C-alpha positions, -999 to 999 in steps of 0.1 A, spaced: 289 -824 -782 252 -818 -780 257 -824 -740 285 -802 -744 267 -775 -755 237 -775 -737 247 -781 -703 262 -752 -694 251 -726 -667 228 -702 -680 240 -666 -681 231 -640 -656 218 -609 -669 240 -581 -673 216 -553 -665 214 -532 -630 208 -556 -599 174 -553 -579 169 -528 -565 149 -540 -535 175 -541 -509 191 -508 -517 157 -488 -514 154 -504 -480 191 -492 -468 191 -458 -486 165 -446 -455 181 -461 -429 214 -444 -438 191 -411 -443 179 -413 -407 214 -428 -392 228 -390 -410 201 -375 -397 207 -384 -360 247 -376 -362 232 -338 -375 208 -342 -345 234 -351 -320 258 -324 -326 233 -296 -335 224 -309 -294 258 -309 -283 265 -270 -299 226 -259 -285 247 -273 -250 275 -260 -253 258 -224 -264 235 -229 -232 266 -237 -206 284 -202 -223 252 -182 -217 249 -198 -183 289 -187 -175 281 -153 -188 249 -146 -170 270 -160 -141 297 -136 -144 277 -108 -147 261 -114 -116 296 -120 -103 307 -87 -117 274 -69 -100 279 -83 -71 313 -67 -72 300 -35 -81 271 -34 -56 303 -45 -25 323 -18 -37 292 6 -35 288 -9 -1 326 0 9 321 32 -5 291 42 18 305 29 47 336 48 40 316 75 40 295 67 67 330 63 87 343 97 75 312 115 88 319 97 124 349 109 122 343 146 114 316 144 140 338 130 166 370 157 157 346 185 160 336 173 192 368 171 203 375 207 188 351 223 205 360 207 238 392 219 230 380 252 225 355 253 259 383 243 280 409 267 261 381 297 268 380 283 305 418 286 311 419 321 292 388 327 320 413 316 350 442 332 333 423 364 334 410 365 370 447 355 388 464 380 404 495 396 390 527 400 408 539 431 417 576 427 399 580 449 371 599 415 354 586 395 332 576 362 349 596 337 329 625 361 325 650 379 343 650 407 317 641 421 286 604 433 276 572 414 286 562 384 263 538 386 229 505 390 239 511 395 276 503 432 295 534 449 311 534 460 346 513 485 349 494 485 317 459 476 317 454 437 300 448 437 263 415 424 249 418 382 241 417 390 204 448 410 204 467 381 221 482 354 193 471 323 188 432 328 189 435 351 217 447 328 244 479 345 263 480 310 282 488 288 249 508 320 232 533 317 266 533 277 273 527 264 243 559 254 224 563 256 182 563 221 178 527 215 186 516 245 162 536 225 135 521 194 142 487 210 140 495 222 106 511 190 95 479 174 107 458 201 84 480 195 53 479 158 54 441 161 59 438 181 28 456 159 9 436 128 19 401 149 10 419 157 -23 430 122 -29 396 108 -22 381 134 -42 405 121 -74 397 86 -70 362 93 -69 360 115 -104 392 120 -116 370 144 -145 368 178 -146 333 186 -156 344 213 -179 382 201 -180 402 216 -208 426 200 -233 460 189 -220 478 209 -249 464 246 -232 464 236 -195 487 207 -191 481 180 -167 473 192 -132 492 192 -104 484 169 -76 462 186 -49 445 207 -81 409 205 -80 395 186 -106 366 205 -107 378 239 -119 394 243 -153 411 277 -143 430 265 -110 459 257 -133 466 292 -140 457 307 -105 480 329 -91 495 313 -56 477 318 -26 481 354 -4 490 351 31 467 343 58 450 378 61 456 395 31 431 410 13 429 429 -20 408 454 -32 406 442 -68 369 421 -62 335 427 -73 324 427 -113 348 439 -140 379 432 -117 400 397 -114 383 372 -90 400 361 -60 419 330 -58 398 299 -55 398 285 -17 403 324 -4 368 336 -17 344 356 10 324 328 25 290 333 11 275 347 46 304 371 46 304 391 13 299 421 9 266 439 13 261 444 -27 261 413 -29 235 401 -3 208 385 -22 177 410 -24 138 398 -30 121 416 -57 97 441 -61 74 448 -92 72 485 -105 49 497 -129 64 484 -162 63 448 -147 103 444 -141 113 425 -112 133 453 -91 159 447 -63 146 457 -24 164 462 9 167 428 26 186 420 59 185 382 55 219 370 39 239 334 40 227 296 44 198 288 66 219 257 75 241 281 92 220 283 120 211 243 117 230 216 136 225 187 108 229 161 132 198 172 159 174 192 131 140 186 144 113 157 122 96 185 108 119 202 93 139 170 77 130 140 54 155 112 51 160 82 30 178 53 29 207 70 16 196 107 15 179 133 31 162 168 26 162 196 53 138 223 49 141 259 57 124 268 93 125 308 80 99 299 51 69 284 49 72 247 33 54 241 3 76 216 -16 81 179 -8 109 154 -19 115 117 -24 141 97 -39 124 75 -68 152 59 -89 190 58 -86 204 50 -123 238 32 -114 264 40 -143 299 30 -151 317 61 -151 311 98 -135 278 112 -151 286 143 -166 250 155 -181 215 143 -178 185 158 -199 148 152 -197 127 149 -230 104 173 -237 73 151 -227 91 138 -196 87 103 -204 129 99 -210 159 109 -190 194 111 -214 225 106 -194 261 112 -210 292 92 -193 324 74 -208 315 66 -243 283 58 -240 248 84 -241 220 62 -220 182 68 -219 159 56 -193 120 56 -188 114 81 -161 88 61 -147 99 28 -147 133 34 -142 143 11 -167 173 17 -194 158 18 -229 182 25 -252 225 29 -251 239 48 -280 279 42 -285 300 52 -319 317 23 -326 342 40 -350 353 62 -323 387 50 -313 391 29 -284 426 42 -266 416 65 -241 387 82 -226 357 98 -243 335 110 -218 299 129 -235 295 162 -220 263 170 -231 230 158 -242 197 170 -256 165 155 -274 150 172 -303 118 189 -291 100 159 -312 122 133 -291 129 116 -322 171 122 -323 197 132 -295 223 152 -298 256 143 -278 291 165 -277 316 148 -267 353 154 -261 364 144 -300 353 181 -309 325 163 -324 287 165 -322 264 133 -331 231 137 -338 213 99 -334 182 86 -344 174 71 -312 148 43 -333 175 31 -352 205 36 -329 220 52 -358 241 84 -361 222 111 -382 248 137 -385 277 147 -374 287 180 -371 325 188 -369 341 227 -368 349 229 -331 385 230 -319 380 220 -284 357 196 -260 319 202 -265 307 212 -233 271 222 -241 243 219 -261 211 229 -261 181 228 -293 156 258 -305 122 250 -298 113 241 -329 140 215 -338 153 236 -370 187 251 -350 211 235 -323 235 257 -304 267 244 -292 294 253 -266 334 243 -268 363 255 -247 373 270 -281 358 303 -270 331 295 -293 294 289 -295 282 279 -331 246 276 -340 243 246 -361 212 240 -388 195 208 -381 184 207 -424 217 220 -441 244 213 -417 257 249 -421 268 264 -388 272 305 -378 304 309 -356 298 331 -326 332 342 -310 345 357 -281 373 380 -289 370 405 -259 395 429 -260 389 442 -225 384 404 -212 393 397 -175 413 366 -189 428 352 -219 406 320 -211 368 323 -224 360 289 -232 324 282 -235 307 262 -205 268 265 -210 248 278 -235 208 281 -238 187 290 -263 157 317 -254 120 300 -254 114 325 -283 145 314 -305 156 349 -308 189 351 -282 216 328 -274 232 330 -239 264 314 -231 287 314 -197 320 308 -202 354 308 -180 362 344 -175 333 351 -156 312 370 -181 275 361 -192 266 368 -234 242 371 -251 241 372 -292 212 376 -317 203 343 -332 197 356 -365 223 386 -371 251 366 -350 254 400 -331 267 403 -296 242 418 -276 253 421 -238 275 411 -217 265 405 -178 292 409 -154 290 407 -123 303 370 -113 339 366 -93 346 332 -112 338 309 -141 303 310 -148 293 270 -153 258 272 -162 228 295 -176 194 288 -183 163 311 -192 131 314 -171 102 299 -193 91 335 -200 123 346 -215 125 375 -193 150 362 -170 185 345 -170 202 322 -139 236 322 -139 259 296 -120 293 307 -110 326 287 -92 320 318 -70 292 298 -50 262 317 -61 236 320 -85 226 354 -101 191 363 -117 198 387 -147 166 408 -157 167 409 -196 135 414 -204 148 447 -221 159 419 -252 128 419 -265 120 448 -278 141 451 -311 130 493 -313 162 501 -290 191 483 -310 211 504 -333 227 490 -361 263 501 -355 285 499 -324 278 525 -303 300 559 -307 316 541 -337 310 537 -372 323 495 -376 293 477 -388 281 449 -369 295 412 -368 300 386 -348 316 395 -315 307 433 -316 288 442 -292 255 464 -297 240 484 -269 205 495 -268 199 536 -266 166 528 -237 189 508 -219 226 519 -221 232 501 -190 225 467 -201 205 442 -181 207 439 -147 212 416 -122 187 417 -95 191 388 -73 219 371 -58 215 332 -44 239 327 -16 244 291 0 263 268 -12 291 260 2 313 250 -31 314 257 -68 276 261 -85 284 240 -117 247 234 -130 213 258 -127 181 246 -138 145 262 -138 109 251 -133 86 249 -163 63 267 -140 90 301 -132 86 291 -96 117 279 -86 153 274 -93 175 244 -86 212 241 -85 235 213 -80 269 222 -66 301 205 -56 292 204 -21 273 176 -32 242 193 -24 210 202 -44 193 234 -36 158 242 -44 151 283 -45 122 306 -47 127 321 -78 107 358 -63 129 356 -31 158 340 -39 153 326 -5 161 287 1 132 264 1 150 231 9 181 213 7 185 175 -9 220 157 1 222 121 -11 250 120 -37 289 112 -23 307 134 -44 299 165 -68 267 173 -84 275 181 -117 249 181 -140 208 190 -133 174 194 -152 140 197 -140 112 179 -164 92 204 -188 59 187 -181 64 180 -143 78 183 -109 103 158 -112 144 166 -110 175 146 -124 208 147 -112 244 133 -125 274 132 -101 314 121 -96 297 91 -79 287 75 -107 252 76 -104 222 93 -118 192 102 -98 155 110 -100 136 126 -78 97 141 -74 
């Protein structure tokens, strides 16, 4: 028994097992887990790097394609220019040949027989003299004064030429439509309807224009205070009436600018062959050139500094008060560039705006301290951006149509806006309250008085606005009273700008001219009456206040003529010495502000120069165009 009891196997302890082995395997397992995590992280990093590389490749390809498209576009324009030059040469040769044939016909002896040479009976053919009569002057004959062509050319030739001209115009319109489908001051579709094919995309007034008169028809209803001539049949600037001739100014004893007699008119380019300009009158770059007026002393120089590519039409450009930055507005975004380096420093886009369709930024304006940027767009809203935070600080609602123009007061407390709804509004930056300046003239030349451009005078007392009804209006900022209606343009006014001293106002119009208005009388408040002239109705928005001292109001003292197409934007230099204008003729012209004479013409954009601005601090010019480019020149 005892052996049975004591000879058994010893019992093992029931406590936890020895931990020596477990402590050795735990770190190994942790290391394995960390290694797996590290491998997964490395794989994710590699995938991210690959995605970034693919993105960079894609962006490079897109940039390359955009550059190729620009090169193709440039090539097309060069081919077009060559084609135009060759066509002009052929037309000149043809005209010369016709003139020689005409001279030969005049010198040929006439047959003594009384009957016409091509008919046995009937009167002599049109343009040919009958027997015994003297030969009429060449211009009395049809078809350009050439009796040979009036007698021999079949009607089918003229028809073919007319068809060729129609096709040529259609091709040019199609080219402009493809390049820029945005009208800088386009009105809403519910008021105008979609523009017809062939209508000019840059003129909002074309949709309701009457049919063009037949060739040679003239109308006595022209000039200030009368309906404007149809677009496309306005007189050439060099053929305007004597009253519209540019008049340099003299200074009277009161210091006011007064017109003087002047025999110069038209553009200096009319007398210059652009293909054979002397080197001393022309400066060229790779894709731009400037031509200087040989009739005036050359005191300006110009150089292209930066070309800023955009993804859509550049509707507006504006410098900051210190001139260090340039803001541009295009489809859905406002962009800010460093003017010295040309580097894009900021892109402002409202992500909450609807994504359907276009949303073009029509106007941009820096606050005087440079902290904020105001933008006006097609959605009728004014957005005030905090530039540093890239956030919207305020949104001003109230306009019923697109906002075309914005301008800050010099102290930054007010901002004025102009819209297609026939109003300008003065907004308080602190309270957001606004004062409405309404156009409700009973004697307006047409029913469309949309405001295209607004500007606040340097002293902050007045607001000037250009409108589609050809009138420039000036209001008192404090009272909202309408002080002046400046009439003289024959078509819509697209741009207005005060001179730095506030005594002058420059306006640009679709009638292809600029005008200088002497508004120095506005600065004298002693001559303003508190009631309408000749009545007892109290003043209010839209009520015209006349000055007793100058019942005629502010006068146009200078006309600037020379552009070949609509004037879309004007600006005055910070020293008041120069006026600069941009046009649908794709050119920028520099004018002497004292004489209205052109100093030079800058050409480089491939589409209309929609917007221009001059730096408030120096000799720097910015342009925005329908060719999707903004440019900075010095």
